[in-house]
C-alpha positions as CSV (number, residue, x, y, z in Angstrom):
1,M,13.9,-5.4,14.9
2,T,13.8,-3.5,11.9
3,T,13.5,-6.1,8.8
4,V,13.8,-4.6,5.7
5,G,12.4,-7.4,2.5
6,I,12.7,-6.7,-1.8
7,V,9.5,-6.3,-2.8
8,S,10.1,-6.5,-6.4
9,T,12.9,-6.2,-9.2
10,G,12.9,-4.6,-12.6
11,T,15.0,-4.1,-15.6
12,Y,15.4,-2.9,-19.0
13,I,17.5,-4.3,-21.9
14,P,18.1,-2.1,-25.2
15,S,17.4,-4.3,-28.1
16,S,20.3,-3.3,-29.8
17,K,23.2,-6.2,-30.1
18,M,27.0,-5.7,-30.7
19,T,28.1,-9.5,-30.8
20,A,31.8,-11.0,-30.2
21,E,32.5,-11.2,-33.6
22,E,31.7,-7.6,-34.0
23,I,33.9,-6.8,-31.2
24,A,36.5,-8.7,-32.6
25,K,36.7,-6.7,-36.0
26,R,36.7,-3.6,-34.3
27,S,39.6,-4.3,-31.4
28,G,41.9,-7.2,-34.2
29,L,41.5,-9.8,-30.9
30,P,40.4,-13.0,-32.6
31,V,36.7,-14.2,-32.2
32,D,37.6,-16.9,-29.9
33,V,39.2,-14.7,-27.4
34,V,36.3,-12.5,-27.0
35,K,34.2,-15.7,-27.0
36,T,36.0,-17.9,-24.3
37,K,38.5,-15.7,-22.5
38,M,36.5,-12.5,-22.1
39,G,33.5,-14.3,-22.0
40,I,31.2,-12.5,-24.2
41,T,28.6,-14.0,-27.0
42,E,27.1,-10.8,-27.5
43,K,26.0,-7.4,-25.0
44,P,23.5,-4.8,-25.4
45,I,24.0,-1.5,-26.7
46,P,22.0,1.5,-26.6
47,G,19.7,2.6,-29.4
48,E,19.1,5.6,-30.2
49,H,16.3,6.3,-27.1
50,D,18.0,4.8,-24.8
51,H,19.3,7.5,-22.4
52,T,20.4,6.5,-19.1
53,V,18.1,7.9,-17.0
54,A,15.6,6.7,-18.9
55,M,16.5,3.1,-19.0
56,G,16.3,3.5,-15.4
57,V,12.5,4.8,-15.1
58,W,11.7,1.9,-17.6
59,A,13.2,-0.4,-15.2
60,A,11.4,1.3,-12.2
61,R,7.6,1.1,-13.7
62,E,8.6,-2.6,-14.4
63,A,9.3,-2.8,-10.5
64,L,6.4,-1.0,-10.1
65,R,4.1,-3.4,-11.5
66,K,5.6,-6.7,-10.6
67,G,5.3,-5.6,-6.8
68,Q,1.9,-4.1,-7.5
69,V,3.0,-1.0,-5.9
70,D,1.5,2.6,-6.0
71,P,4.1,4.9,-6.9
72,K,2.7,7.6,-4.3
73,E,3.5,4.8,-1.5
74,I,7.2,5.6,-2.0
75,D,9.1,7.4,0.6
76,V,12.6,7.7,-1.1
77,I,14.2,7.3,-4.5
78,I,17.7,6.9,-4.5
79,Y,19.3,6.8,-8.3
80,I,22.1,4.2,-8.4
81,G,22.7,5.1,-12.1
82,E,25.9,6.1,-13.6
83,E,27.4,9.7,-13.6
84,Y,27.2,9.5,-17.3
85,K,23.9,10.4,-18.3
86,E,21.1,12.9,-20.2
87,Y,22.4,16.2,-18.8
88,P,26.0,16.8,-16.9
89,L,25.3,18.4,-13.1
90,W,21.7,17.3,-12.9
91,T,20.2,15.3,-10.0
92,A,18.7,12.0,-11.6
93,A,16.5,11.2,-9.1
94,I,14.1,13.8,-8.9
95,K,13.6,13.3,-12.4
96,M,12.1,9.8,-11.8
97,Q,10.5,10.7,-8.9
98,E,8.6,13.1,-11.7
99,E,8.4,10.7,-14.1
100,L,7.2,8.2,-11.7
101,G,4.7,10.2,-9.9
102,A,6.0,9.3,-6.8
103,Y,4.9,12.9,-5.4
104,H,5.2,11.7,-1.7
105,A,8.8,11.1,-2.1
106,W,11.9,12.9,-1.9
107,A,15.3,11.8,-3.7
108,F,18.8,11.8,-4.3
109,D,21.8,10.3,-6.1
110,V,24.3,7.8,-5.2
111,A,27.9,6.8,-7.0
112,L,30.4,4.0,-6.1
113,R,30.7,2.6,-9.8
114,C,29.7,-0.6,-10.0
115,G,29.6,-1.2,-6.7
116,T,26.6,1.4,-6.6
117,S,23.6,-1.1,-6.2
118,I,25.2,-2.7,-3.3
119,M,25.8,0.5,-1.3
120,A,22.6,2.0,-1.8
121,M,20.8,-1.1,-0.4
122,K,23.2,-0.7,2.7
123,V,22.1,2.8,2.4
124,A,18.2,2.1,2.0
125,K,17.9,-0.6,5.1
126,S,19.9,2.1,7.3
127,L,17.2,4.9,6.1
128,M,14.1,2.6,7.0
129,T,15.8,1.3,10.4
130,A,16.8,4.9,11.1
131,D,13.6,6.7,10.4
132,P,10.3,5.4,11.1
133,E,8.4,7.3,8.5
134,I,10.5,5.8,5.8
135,R,8.8,2.6,4.8
136,T,9.4,2.0,1.2
137,V,12.6,2.8,-1.1
138,L,13.3,2.9,-4.7
139,L,16.7,1.7,-5.9
140,A,16.8,2.7,-9.9
141,G,18.9,3.7,-12.6
142,G,20.9,3.6,-15.9
143,Y,24.2,2.8,-17.5
144,R,25.9,3.0,-20.8
145,N,29.5,3.8,-20.2
146,V,30.1,1.4,-23.0
147,D,29.8,5.1,-24.7
148,F,33.4,5.6,-23.3
149,I,35.3,2.4,-24.8
150,D,37.6,2.9,-27.8
151,Y,38.4,-0.8,-29.0
152,E,41.6,0.3,-30.4
153,N,42.6,0.6,-27.1
154,E,44.8,-2.0,-25.7
155,R,44.7,-0.4,-21.8
156,T,40.9,-0.9,-21.6
157,R,40.6,-4.1,-23.2
158,F,39.1,-5.6,-19.9
159,M,36.5,-3.4,-20.7
160,F,35.4,-4.5,-23.8
161,N,32.9,-6.3,-21.9
162,L,30.8,-3.0,-21.5
163,G,26.9,-3.2,-22.3
164,A,23.9,-0.7,-21.4
165,G,20.7,-1.7,-20.0
166,G,18.5,-0.1,-16.3
167,A,17.3,-1.7,-13.1
168,A,15.2,-1.6,-10.3
169,M,14.5,-2.9,-7.2
170,I,12.0,-1.5,-4.4
171,L,12.7,-2.4,-0.8
172,R,10.3,-2.0,1.9
173,R,10.5,-2.1,5.8
174,D,8.8,-5.0,7.5
175,H,8.2,-6.9,4.5
176,T,8.5,-10.2,5.0
177,E,9.6,-12.1,1.7
178,N,13.1,-11.4,0.1
179,I,14.9,-10.3,3.6
180,V,17.9,-7.9,3.4
181,L,20.4,-9.0,5.6
182,E,24.5,-7.7,6.2
183,S,26.4,-6.3,4.1
184,E,30.5,-5.6,3.5
185,L,32.1,-3.0,1.5
186,I,35.9,-2.5,0.7
187,T,37.2,0.8,-1.1
188,D,41.2,1.4,-2.1
189,G,42.1,4.8,-2.5
190,S,45.4,4.0,-4.5
191,F,43.0,3.0,-7.5
192,S,41.1,6.1,-7.1
193,E,42.9,7.8,-10.4
194,D,44.1,4.3,-12.4
195,V,41.0,4.4,-14.8
196,V,39.6,8.0,-16.0
197,V,37.8,9.5,-18.6
198,P,40.7,11.9,-18.8
199,V,39.3,14.9,-20.4
200,G,36.3,17.1,-19.6
201,G,36.8,17.8,-15.9
202,T,38.2,20.7,-13.9
203,K,41.6,19.5,-14.7
204,K,41.5,19.6,-18.2
205,P,38.4,20.8,-19.6
206,L,37.0,19.5,-23.1
207,T,38.6,20.8,-25.8
208,A,37.4,20.3,-29.8
209,S,40.9,19.0,-30.0
210,D,40.4,16.4,-27.6
211,L,36.8,15.0,-29.3
212,D,38.7,15.1,-32.4
213,N,41.6,13.2,-31.0
214,G,39.2,10.7,-29.2
215,L,40.2,12.0,-25.7
216,Y,36.8,11.6,-23.9
217,R,37.2,7.7,-23.3
218,L,37.9,5.7,-20.3
219,D,41.6,5.1,-20.2
220,V,43.9,3.4,-17.8
221,L,46.4,6.1,-17.1
222,D,48.4,3.1,-15.6
223,P,48.4,0.4,-16.8
224,I,51.1,-1.9,-14.9
225,G,51.6,-0.6,-11.7
226,M,47.6,-1.1,-11.6
227,K,47.8,-4.6,-13.1
228,A,50.1,-5.3,-10.3
229,R,48.7,-3.6,-7.4
230,L,45.2,-5.1,-8.4
231,E,46.3,-8.5,-8.7
232,Q,47.6,-8.6,-5.3
233,K,44.3,-7.3,-3.7
234,S,41.2,-7.7,-6.1
235,M,40.1,-11.4,-5.7
236,E,41.4,-11.7,-2.4
237,N,39.1,-8.3,-1.4
238,F,35.8,-9.8,-3.5
239,L,36.0,-13.2,-1.6
240,K,36.4,-11.0,1.7
241,V,33.2,-8.9,0.9
242,I,31.6,-12.2,0.1
243,R,32.4,-14.1,3.4
244,T,32.1,-11.4,6.2
245,S,28.1,-10.5,4.6
246,L,28.1,-14.1,4.9
247,Q,29.2,-13.5,8.6
248,K,27.4,-10.8,9.6
249,S,24.0,-12.5,8.7
250,G,25.4,-15.6,11.2
251,L,26.0,-17.7,7.9
252,N,29.1,-19.3,6.0
253,E,29.7,-19.6,2.4
254,K,28.6,-23.6,3.1
255,D,25.1,-22.0,3.5
256,V,25.1,-19.8,-0.2
257,D,22.2,-21.7,-2.7
258,Y,22.9,-18.5,-5.3
259,L,25.9,-15.9,-6.1
260,A,24.4,-12.6,-8.0
261,I,27.7,-11.7,-9.6
262,L,29.0,-9.0,-12.3
263,H,30.1,-10.1,-15.6
264,M,33.8,-10.7,-15.5
265,K,36.2,-12.8,-17.7
266,R,35.6,-16.2,-17.4
267,S,38.2,-17.6,-15.4
268,A,38.1,-15.1,-12.7
269,H,34.3,-15.9,-12.5
270,D,34.7,-19.8,-12.0
271,F,38.0,-18.9,-9.8
272,V,35.5,-17.7,-7.4
273,L,32.7,-20.3,-7.5
274,R,35.7,-22.9,-6.3
275,E,36.8,-20.9,-3.8
276,L,33.2,-20.7,-2.4
277,G,32.6,-24.4,-3.3
278,L,29.7,-23.3,-5.6
279,E,29.1,-25.0,-8.4
280,Q,28.4,-23.5,-11.9
281,E,24.4,-24.0,-12.1
282,Q,24.3,-21.6,-8.4
283,S,25.1,-18.5,-10.2
284,I,24.6,-17.4,-13.7
285,Y,27.4,-16.3,-16.5
286,L,26.1,-12.6,-18.1
287,H,28.0,-13.8,-21.6
288,E,25.0,-12.6,-23.5
289,Y,24.8,-9.4,-21.5
290,G,28.6,-8.2,-20.8
291,H,28.6,-5.9,-17.7
292,I,26.0,-3.8,-17.3
293,G,27.5,-2.1,-14.5
294,Q,26.1,-1.8,-11.3
295,M,22.8,-3.0,-12.9
296,D,24.7,-6.7,-12.9
297,Q,23.0,-8.2,-9.7
298,I,19.8,-7.4,-10.2
299,L,19.9,-8.5,-13.6
300,S,21.3,-11.8,-12.3
301,L,18.6,-12.2,-9.7
302,E,15.5,-11.7,-12.4
303,L,17.3,-13.9,-14.6
304,A,17.7,-16.5,-11.4
305,L,14.2,-16.3,-11.0
306,E,13.2,-17.5,-14.4
307,Q,15.6,-20.3,-14.3
308,N,14.5,-21.3,-11.0
309,K,17.7,-21.4,-9.2
310,L,16.0,-19.2,-6.2
311,N,13.3,-21.1,-4.0
312,D,11.8,-20.1,-0.7
313,G,14.7,-20.2,2.2
314,D,17.5,-19.9,-0.5
315,I,20.9,-17.7,0.4
316,A,21.9,-15.5,-2.1
317,V,24.9,-13.2,-2.1
318,L,25.2,-10.1,-4.5
319,V,28.4,-8.9,-5.2
320,S,30.1,-6.5,-6.6
321,A,33.6,-4.7,-7.9
322,G,33.7,-1.2,-9.1
323,I,36.3,0.9,-10.7
324,G,38.1,3.8,-8.1
325,Y,38.4,0.5,-6.8
326,A,35.2,-1.2,-4.4
327,W,34.3,-4.5,-3.7
328,G,30.7,-5.1,-2.1
329,A,28.5,-7.8,-0.8
330,I,24.9,-8.3,0.4
331,T,23.1,-11.3,1.7
332,V,19.7,-11.8,0.5
333,K,17.2,-15.0,2.2
334,W,15.2,-15.4,-0.6
335,G,11.4,-15.8,-0.3
336,K,8.8,-16.0,2.2
337,S,9.5,-15.8,6.1
338,E,8.5,-19.3,7.9
339,E,6.5,-16.9,9.8
340,E,5.1,-15.9,6.5
341,K,4.6,-19.3,5.4
342,K,2.7,-20.4,8.5
343,N,0.2,-17.4,8.0
344,V,0.0,-18.4,4.4
345,T,-0.5,-21.5,5.9
346,S,-3.6,-20.8,8.6
347,K,-5.8,-18.4,6.3
348,S,-5.6,-21.2,3.5
349,G,-7.0,-23.3,6.4
350,I,-9.6,-21.1,7.5
351,A,-10.8,-20.7,4.0
352,E,-11.3,-24.0,3.5
353,S,-13.0,-24.5,7.1
354,E,-15.6,-21.2,5.6
355,T,-16.5,-23.2,2.4
356,A,-16.8,-26.5,3.8
């Protein structure tokens, strides 16, 4: 049976920040609402050189360093960042291949909004399972959709948490640590045109007037209808993908030790934890980061390791929800496998006997 494990991760967070006070000032909202209801104390925003793919490259270099992986070992690169990047109509993964020196790899882009990382983990595992020539896969990308937020547009208030950053993950076939188990994805096309940038595509090409009027921003075309439909389905599907991912992995919610969850309003975050029977300490609320799109789950894993919230044998579930609408979850058994622990103990014993 083919197993796939996480070798390492990397993140890049811009040094520039926007505080809750700044969001409140620009939006006209009380600062207490921004901090307590929206759950944002501050969030990273892009600096002059923090371009989308560049941030993904910097995160990938960190993952390569931490995993002690030579770029020439990479067989496939999957770009998991946003469509909004340095250039339109551009295959970002191929640029990343060149920048990283991954000369033996081939590369492609994928997109599922904020569900991209989880979807890409599923794709990468499937590729390695199906093709014995693919052993090491790099997922990497950046996100700066904060550029599309108009803080005076009340219809997009639920997206005021958007920030910027990059993240990367290296997966390897037959890796004996951090085993990627099963995933579940749901998409619902009834939401597909609810949240869009209404100009700049083939339906309405961008004009100077559009720019002057600030139309090149994210907007909600049917806010009342979207809210009504989303309230019926969002949390139900969110919990469904978590539970189904666990079930496929031979587990249930009582087995979960850590939930790597995207940033959302505080009440929704707390609701998910309660429904799963989890304590606050079993997740990290990203109030100092906001929502960095599909980078949130990788960021959450890194923070969990820094804060000693993940240990060998722990079950972690990565979960996302993305505009479109898409929900996804994937289960990971963290740390060394029992077989690897035995090998390490055995080698240690042999070493001790040789030096005795």
